[in-house]
N, C-alpha and C positions, 0 to 999 in steps of 0.2 A: 563667698570665700574666694581669696585670691588664687589665680592659677596662671601657669605658663602656657601660652598658646603659640604654636608655630604657624607660619603661613601655610595656606593650602598649596598644593603642588602648582596650580596655575599661577597663583600670585607670586610664588617663589620664583618660578621660571621667568615671569615678567620682570621681577626685580633683578635677578641675576643677568638677564639679557641687557637691562638698562645699565647695570654695573659694568658689563663687559664692553659696552659700546662707548660709554662716556665716564670718565673719572672725575675727581674733584677739579682737575684742570681740563678745560675744553680741548678736544682733539683737533688737530689741524689736518684737514682731509688731504693736503698736499696737492701737487700738480696733477693734472689729468693724465691718465695712463701710467701712474706710478702707485697704484693702490696697494700692491703687495708690499712695497717698500715702506709706505706710510704705516700699514698695519704692523709691520715689524718694529717700527720706531716707537709706536704707542703701546705696544703690548706690555702689560704689567706683570710683575712676578706675583704669584699667589702665596709665597712664603718670604718673610722679611722680619727684621727686628726694629724696634724703636730706637732712634739715635738722636743726636743733637740737631739734625736737620728738620725734625718735625716741629710744627707750630700748633699751639692751641688756638682755635678760632671760634669766636662767638659772634652773634648778630650785633651790629652797631646800634640797633634800635632797642635792645633789651639787655637788662642787667641780670636776667634770671639765671643765666648759665655760669655766673661768676663762681658760686660755691662749688659746682661740679668741676669746673676748670681748675680751681685751686686744689681740689682733692686729687685730681690726676697729676697735677704738677708736683704736689708734695710727695705722692707715691713714687713717681718716677725718680725724683731727687733722692728719696730714701733708698730705693733699690739700686739705682744706676749711678748716682753721684753727679748728674748734670740736671740743669733746670731748663724746662722747655719755655720758649718765648710765648707770650700771651698777647694776641692781637684780635682786632675785629674784622669783619668782612666788608668794611667801608670801601666804597668805590665812588670817586668823584663823578658828578653828573656829566654824562656824555663820554666818559672814558670806558674802555673795554674791561670786562671782568677777567683778571688774570690771577688765578689762585697761585699760592706758593706750591713748590714741588711736593712737599709732604705735609699733610694737614690732618689734625684731629678736630673735627667739627663738633662743637659742644652746643646743644640746643638747636633751634631752627636758624639756619643761615641762608644766604642767597646762592649757594652752590647747587646748580641744577641736578647734578647726579644724585644728591641726597634727598631731593624733593619727595620721592615716593615714600621715604621712611617717615615723613612727618604726617602723612595722611591718616586721619581717623584716630589720632591719639587723643584721649581724654585726660582729665586732670591727674589720675593716678597711674595712667599707662606710661610705659617707657619702652625704648627699643635701642639696640645698638647693632652695628654691622661693621665688620672688617671687610671693606670693599676691595681694596688692593693696596699696593705699597705706597700709593699716593694719598689714600683717603680712608679714614676711620670716622664713622658717624656715631655720635652718642646723643640721644635726644629723649624728650618726654613731654607730657602734656601740661606740666607745671614746673615751677622752680624746684619743688621737692622731688618730683619724679625724675627730672633731669639729673639731680644729684644721685638718686637711686640707680639710674642707668649707669652713671660713672662708677659707682661702687660695684655694681654687678660686673661691669667690664673688667675692672681692675682685679676683682676676685677670680672671675672665670679664667682670665688670660694669665695673670701673674701670681695668683694666690694671695694678693695683697688685701689685707683687711685693716691695716693700721700700722703704726710704727713697729719695726722689728719683724715684719712679715713680708712674704713675697720674694720672687726671684726672677731673673731675666728669663725670657722664654721667646721662642720663635712664634711669630704670628702667622696665621693662615687665613687667607681670604675665604669667605664662606657666606652662608645665608644669614639673614637678619635673626636676631634673638629678641623676642618680644615678651613683655609682661603686660597682659591685658586684664585689668581689674574687673571682677564680676559685679557690675553695678546692679543694685536692686530693682531699678526702674528701667525698663527697656523702651517704653513709649510714654514720655512725659508731656503733658499738656497743661496749660494754664487758661482757665476760662474757655476751654474748648479749642484754643489755638496752640500750635506746636510751641514747645519751650524755646526753640531757637528763634521764634518771632519776637522775643522780648529783649530789651536792652535796659541796663541800669544807667541812669543819667544823674549826674550830680551838678549842682549849680554853684558850688563853692569849693575852693581848693581844700577846705577843711574836711569835706566829706569824701574826698577821693579814697583815702585809706579805708573808711567805713564802707564805701561802695564795693571795693575789692573784697573786703571781708564778707559782705553779704553774698556776692557772687560765689565765693569759695564755699560758703555754707550751703547754698542751693545746689552746688555741683555734687554734693555728696549723694544726691538721689540718682542722677543719671550720668554723672561724669562730665557734663557739658557746662562750662563756665559762661555765664552771660557776659556779653561785651560790656565794658565799663567806659562811658564816654562823658564828656563835659558839654553842658548846654542843651543839646537837643537829641532826641532819639533817632533822628535821621529817617531812614527808610523803614525802620522797624515798625511792625504793626502796633506794638504796645511797649510802654516804658514803666519801670519802677523808678520814680523820681525821688531823689534825696534833696530836699529843699530847705532853705533857710526860711523860717517863719516870716511872712511879710505883712502880718496883721498886728494890731496892737496887742501886746502880751503883758501879762501881769508880772512876769519875772523871766529869768534866763532859763527856766526849766520847763517851759511848756512843751508838750509833745502831742502831735496829731498823726494818726495813721488812718488813711481813708482811700476809697476807690472813687474815681471820677471819670465817667465816660470810658470805662474799660482800662484806664491807667491807674496805677497805684502811687500814692504820695506819702512819703515819710517826711514829716516836717519837725524841725527842732531849732533851738537857738544856739546850742553849743554842742561840743563833742560828746559829753556825757548824755545829753538829751537824745542825740541822734543814735547813740549806742543803745539806749533803752528803746527807742522807737523801732530799731531793727530787731531787738529781742521780742518786742510785742508782736511784730510782724511774723517772725519765725514761730513764736508760740501759737499764734492763731492759725497759720497756714501750713506749717511743716507737719506732714502726716504722722499720726500716731501709729498707723499700720501701713506698711509699705507693700505695694503689689507691683507686678511687672508693668501694668498699664495703669496710669494715674492721671487724673485731671484735677489740679488744684483750683478750688473756687475762691477767687479773691473778690469779695464784694463788700459793700457797706462801709461804715465808718466806725473806727475804734474810739476809745475814750480820749479826751483831752485832759492832760494833767497840768495843774497850775500850782505853783509853790510860792508862798510868801512867808515871811517870818514874823512871828509875834514879837520877836526881838532879834537881835543880831545872831542869836544862838542857832537859828534854823535856816536863815536865808542862804548862807554860804554852804550849808551841808545838805540842802534839799534833795539833790540827786542821790546822794549817798543814803539819805533817809528812806527813800522809796525803793531803790534798786534791790537791796537784800531782803526786803520785808514783804513784798507782794508775792502771793503763792499761786498766781495765775488762775484764779477761780473763773470757771466757765459755766454759765447758767445752762443746765440741761433740762430742767422741768420747772414749771410754775403753775400753781393753782390758786384761784382767788375765791374767797368765801365772804358773802355779805353778812355783817353782824347786825346792822340796822341801817336806816336811811342815812346815807353819806359816810358810813363807817364800814370798813371791810378789812380783811387781813389776807396776806399772801403767804403761802409756803413756797420757798424757793430752794431748789435742790441744785447744788453746784458740784463740780469736780475740779480738783486742783491739777497742777501740771503733772502730778504723779498718779492721777486718776483716783485720788482718795475723795470720799464724800464729805460735803459740808452742807448742813441744813440750816436755813435761815428763815425766821418768821418776821414779817413786817406788818404792823397795824397802821392803817392809813385812815386819817380823819379829814374829810373835806372842810374847807374854811367855814367857820360858824356853826359847826355841828357839836363840838364838845368843849368843855372847860377842863383843862388839865389841872389837877389838884394834888397837892402834897399829902399823901396818906401817912398815918402813923399807927403804931400798934395800939390796939384797944381803943381806937378813936380818940387818943389823948391829944393834948396840944403841947406836950413836952417831949422833944426828940431825945433828950438825955435821961429819960426815965430808967433806962437799962432793961426795960421789958420789951422783948422782941416778939414779932409774929411773922409768919410767912405772908406773902402778898395776897393770896386768896382770902385768908382770914381777915387781913386788914381791910380788904374791899367789902367783905360781908358786914363787918362791924361798922364801917363808915356809912354803908347804906342804912343800917338799922339806927344809927345815932343821928344822922343828918337828913334822912329821907332821899339820899342820892339815888339816881339811876346810873350805875356804873357799867359801861359797856366793855371795858377792858382795862388792863393794868400791867405794869412791869415793876421790877424792883427799882430801888432808888439810889441814894448816895453811898459812896464808900464809907467805911467806918474804921477809925483807929481802934475802937473797942466798943463794947455794948453801950457805953455811956458817952462816947465821943465820936460823932460823925465828922467826916473829913472837911466838908465844904460848906457852902452857903445854902441854907434851906429856909424857905418862907412858907407860911400857911395863912391864907386869908389876910394878907398884909402884915402879918406878925413875923418878925425874925426869930427863927428857931435856933439857928447857928450861923456863924459867919467865919470865913477864912479867905482873906484877900489873895492868898497864894494860888488858889485853884479857880478855874473857870466854872461857870454854872449856867443852867438853863432857867429862864424865868418867863412867867406870864405877867404882862403889865396890866394895870387896872383898866386900860382901854381895850384889852383882849389881844393885843399884838404879842408876838413872841420875841425872845432875846436870847442870844448865847454870847458869852464873852467873860471878861474880867471886870473887876470893880471900875477900872479906869475907862472901860468902854461904855459904862452905863451913865445916863444923864443924871438920874437920882434914884436912890433906893425908896424914896417916897412913892414912886410910881409902881413898885413891885407888889403884885398880889400873891403869886405862888412862885416857888423856886426849888430846884433840885440841884444839889452839888454834883460835880463831876471832875474828871481829870482828862486832859488832852482835848483841846478844842480842834477837832479834825478839819472842819469846814467853817469858814467865816466869809460871808458875802461872796460865795461862789469860788473861793480859793482854798486849796489845801493849806493848812496852817501848821498844826503841830501833830506829827505822827510819832512822837516819842523817840526821836533819833537817839540811839545809844542806850535806850532803856529796855531791859529785857521784858518788862511787863507789857510793853507796846509791841515788841517784835515777835515774841513767842506766841504761838497759837493757843488761844484759850476760849472758853465760853465767854460771850460778851453781850452787853446790853448798851443801847445808845438811843439818843433822842435827836431828831432832825426835823427841819421844816424847809419849805421852799418860799419863794418871794410872794406867793399868793396867800400864804398862811396855811397851806396844807401841812398837816402834822404827820410825822413818821416815828413810830416806836419800833425799834429793831432788837431782835434777840438772835444770837447765833449759838447753836449747841457745839460743845467740844468735849475733849478728853474721853471720847468714846469712839475708838478707831473704826469699828465696823459701821457705826451710825453717822458720826459727824466728828471732824477733826479740828474744829475751832478755826479761829481767824486771827490775823494780826490786825492792828489798827488800820494799816494800809488797806487790807482786804475789805474791812468794813467801810472805810471811806469810799472805796471804789463802788461798792454797792449803793451807797447813798447817792453818789454821782449818777449812777445808772437810773435811780429812781427819780432824779430831778431835784434832789435837795440842794440847797445852797448854803445851809448852815447845819452843823451836826456836832454833838459832843458825846464822848464816851462816859458812861456812868458805871456803877459797880457791875462786876461780871463774875466769872468763875462759878463757884457753887451757888452764888446768889442769883444767877440769871434765871428769871421767871417770866413767862409770857402766858397770860390768861385772857380769855374773852368770855362774855356772857352768851349763853344759848337762850335766845328769847322764846324759844318753843317750850323750854322747861323752866326758865328763870334761874337756872344754875350756872355757876362759873365753871369753865372748862380749862384745864391745863393742857397746853398744846406742846410745849417743848419737853425735852428730856433732861431734867436737871442732872448735873454731873455727880451730885451727892447721892442720887437715887431717889430723892424726895425734895420737896420745896424747903429751902432753908429759911429759918427765921431771920428777919432783917430789921434794920432800924427805921426804914421808911420806904415809901413806894410812890409811884406816879400813877394816879387814878384818872381815867377819862370819864368825866361826868357828863351825861347827855344834857344838852341845854333845854330841849323840850321833849317830853315823852311822845312816843309815836302814837 
């Protein structure tokens, strides 16, 4: 909570002593033997009024005091009818500092009498003092707090709060008036070193504004703004570097956040990217719970985001596509269970930036262990029969009909209706349905995997199995289509997806949703980020919502087990599925 704090008696006496010995204008000690005369000449009145002889003075090196000076100037003009001159404290090199006779110092200036008032002010703190008829000091730890100091001075002295308020009043020299914000962290460290040992460094003029913004955000903890410099951290022990990406990038929207040798690097190619890199940094390291003593641990490497466009529709909008749609999922717990040789599944428990739960299941099959097969209701070969079954029943009937050993399965393609699947689906080299508008996952006859559109495929003659989908999230290691501007992609839902890496390792993913106390679902962006964490380089979203189903076989009992929590309360009947058929029985 904010509070007004007066100086202690000792500090106050020291300040008043300094004020009585030296004003904004340096005192001339006069000739030897004439001290009493000099003292009489330099004695200042403790009661006076502001008139046209006063000047508003700010530092020549800072623009921060402008708003505060304008506020005072406008208030004086409103109340008294005259306008105070506005100058800086500039002094030519080698020349003596000679202040004006009557000054109102706004912000931190080079006037020695005011120096004690600047000490110890943090970003939200401010202070003002009527020192004598020559000098009034109004200052703060930041641009906004200097303005707050000006407002407090004008209100306290003249009753001025805006147009039509306030009246002339006699000013009386006195003690400083301080507003010291009650910062939540009294002792802040980063990786074990004091917060003041860090500097924010930017290597491009484009990053200067972002660097200042980052410093301001971090200052909310302890009130101390990290220095913002260009080029090098200088003598600081550690630096947070805002850098332009200097490696080959896929697009203008790559982002890297990493720690190297105790320093932190935020790298991007443009302003939007750097803004997101800062958001990621703050999401990762800004504490959820604040205590008086804190040590922020900044280690490791965050994700690299890469954007390309499947067409011109996405490339120019890539930053906008991801910024609103990622929910800041942080992995809190992971367990792994072996299904059979080379095939296992993980249960991943995440928390979003609002500390809400998200449950994710991932089936992982090592290269050469399974054949993905398009499953159909009742083991039919007609996807438009209109007869639907849930995934577990489809798996059981496929085993009975074809002698398969199925170790796991998920739901398949979207459907316009019970008799009309949305996308391209193949079974054993036979086309069950085709739609060139949507992307699809395919298994080629040579056993390799494919995701993409018709135009990306060499020939459909090479396709053995296929499952239709929508939104090609990852293609060749690059984020591609996250459904920018589409509610289905941005809103959090239960979801199912297929992915694989460059070695041929296969991933089947299901994320539960629409159950606030259990799991709150995911956007396409959230799911793409999990695939990236897994090491996938290609991934496509398939049917989700109430259709999302994730089953595996328990080889101890021979039965299939439903792992996820379907949002309908039970497994939904669907038009097809993706079955993982074991290549060789164990």
